[in-house]
N, C-alpha and C positions, 0 to 999 in steps of 0.2 A: 414842707408845704405840700399838700395834696393837690391833685389836678383840679379838684373841685374848688380849691381856694384861689386859684389864679384869677387875677383881675379884681380881687376883693381888697379894697384899700381903707379898711377901717370898719369897726363893728357897726357904727351908726351912719355911715356915709355910703351912698351908692356911687360907684365909679362909672364914668362914661366908657362905653366899649372902645377897644383899641382901634377898631375899624368898623365900617358899616357892613351889614350882612352882604354876602356875595349876591349880586342881582341874578345870577344863574341858579341859585339854590332854591330849594323848596322851603317856604316858611310855614311853620305850623304854630298855632297858638291855642291857649286854653288848656286847662289841667288834664282833661281826659285824652285829648288828641296828642298832647306832648308826652304824657306818660306812656300811652300805647306805642308811640314811635320809639321811645327810649327802650322799651322792653321787647321790641320786635327785632329778632336777629337778622331779618332781611333788610332792615332800614339802616343806612349809614348816617349817623348823626355827627355833625361838625361842631357846632357851638350852641350853647344854651344861654340866652339872656334872661335873667330872672331877678325879680325883686326878692327881698328877704322872705316875705310871706309866700310868694309863688314857689320859691326853691324848696321851702319846707314841705310842699305838697308832693314833690317828685324827687326828693333828696336820695331815697333808696334806689330808685330807677336810674338816676343820673350817676350815682356812684358805681352801680353795676355796669353801666354802659361805658364809663370812663370818659364821658364827653366833657369837653372844656366848658367851664361855667364862667360867665361874666355877670357880676351883680350890677344892676342898673335900677334907676328909679321908675316909678309907675308912669310918670310923664314921658320918659324916654321911650317906653314901649308904645304908648299911645301915639307918640309922634311918628313912629316907624310903621304903624298900621293905620287902617282906615278908622274913622271915628266910631263906627258901629261895631268894630271888632272887640269882642269881649275876651281879652287876653288872660285875665286872672293872674297877672303877674308873670307870665311865661311866654317866651318866644324862642322857638327852636329853629336853627338853621340846619337843614338836612339835605340829603340827596334824594332824588325821586326813587320810588320803589322800583326794583327790577321788574321787568315785564313778566307777567304771569301767563303761562301757556295753557290753552284749553286742554291739551292732552294731560299734562302733569297735574293740573288742579282738578279737572272734572272727569275726563274720559278714563283715566287710569285709576280713579278712586273705586273702591269696592262697589259693585252694582247691587241694586235692590231697593235702596231708599235714598238715592242721590236727589238732591233738590237744588235747582239753580234758578236764578232770575235773569232773564234776557231783556235788555232795554233797547228798543228800536228808536234811536235818535232822541233820547231824553237829554236835553242840553242844559237844564237848569242845575247849577251846582248844589243848591239847597235840596232839590228833589233827589239827586243822586246821593247826597249825604244821608238824607232821611231813609232812603231805600237800603243803604248799607247798614244803617243802625238796625232796621227791622230784620235784615238778613242775618245779622249777627245774633239777634235775639231769638230768632226762630230756626236757626241752624242751617241756613243755606250754605252750600259749598262755595259758591262764587256768584258774582254779578258780572254778566257778560255785556259789554257795550261795543258800539261801533267806534273805532279809533278816531275817525275824522268828524264825528258828529256827537261828541260827548265833552263835558267840561273838563278842564285840567284837574288832575288829582292833587290839588294843592290845599292851601289853608282853609278856604271856605268849605270845600267838601269835607275835609278832615274835622273841622269844628262842628259842622252840622251832624256828622257821623258819630261824634262823641267817642272817638277811639276806634270805631269799626273799620275805618280805612286801613288800619294796620292789623286788622284781625280777619277780614273777609277779602280774599283776593278779587281784584278787578281784572277780568280778562278782556283785553282789547283785541277785537277781530276786524278784519277788513270788510267782510260781507256777512250780515246777519242772516240772510236767507240761506246762504251756503252753510253757515254754522248750525242752523236748525237741521239741515240735512245730516250733518255729522252727528249731531245729538241723537237723531232718530236711528241712525245706523248703529249707534252704541246702546240702543235700547230705551231711550227716553221717549216719553209721550210729550208732545209740544202743544201747550194750551195757550192760545192767544186770547187776549181780553178785548171785548167789544161790547159796548153798552146795548147794542141791538141784537146780540147773539141769541140763539134759540134756547141754549142750555144755561142753567145757573150753575155756579161753581160746586154747590153741594151735590149736584147730580153726577159729578165726576169722581172717579176713584183716584185720589192723590197719594196713595200709599206707596206706589212704586217710583221708579226713576222718573222725575217730572221736571220739565222746564216751563216756568211761568213767563209768558212773553207779554211785555207791557209796551204800549205805544207811546209816542211822543205827546207832550203837552199840547192839547188842542187838535192835532192832526190824527192821532191814533196810529194804528199799524199801517204800514205801507202795503201795497198790493202784493208784491212778491213775498213779503214776510207773512201776510195773512194766508197766502196759498201754501206756505210751507208749515203751517200749523195743522196738527192733526184735528183739532177742533177749536171752534171759537166759543168762548164762554163769557158769562157776565156775572156781576155781583147783584144780589137781590136788593137793589136800591129802589126808592120810591119813584114812581113815574115822573113826578114834578122835578126830580133831580137825578136823572138817569146815570150820571157819571161822577166819579170822584177825582180829586187830584191824584196824579199817578203815584205819588209816594204813599198816600193814604190807601189807594186801591191795592198797592203791592203789600202793604202791611196786613190788610184784611185777607188777601189771598194766601199769604204765608201762614197766617193764623189758622185758616181752614185746613191747609195741608198738614200743619203740625197737629191739629186737633184730630184729624182722621188717623194719623199715624199712631197717636197715643191710644186711641180707641181700639185700633187693630192689634195692639200688642197682646 
């Protein structure tokens, strides 16, 4: 019997798991987030609860990881999660990702076209997940957050990120303003977003090492963070709606940075 077959008690019947998931574990659900976790060498996976259909989606990744699989019914997964959790027949019990350091992920990366997103107290897990997804799509090295004012890097972030949580490092720092100083010392330009800024994003050269600094939902950038930005910029939105949701604004900013870099090649 293979490791993947343990807990399977009949071709047509789903077995109840031997025990409930560890309350201290990180729970991830949904096909993209679970598959990304299973294929991430930095993520330690403990057990996978899966329906027959769900397991078929990640069978190769689960086999490669060697994770223990327990077959369950769809109702069992729904019971273990909130009603609005779209689990797609998959629930992974894993350990939290090891902490990513600013030096190893960003500062030690080859200089020239480094691109990072810095979030100043963005606390909504759906926004963080969406920002991670955009960061993966547009090639950002990392997303930098303040460790005491950001959402847990768990299932909601992972599901919204659609796999990007295990592909784009999240660097947790103590002080955002001090981190911006470090980035500038390493050659980054730090651009803070403000709907009332004098400069539009297209007026800035985003082809070099760049940190896009986004403010919290509603409150925007804090004073010390603003003061540590080289320049405040804005998106070219209509006057009747001068600001966007932070995740949407980040996606537009990342697109412009990518567009400029492709044109400059």
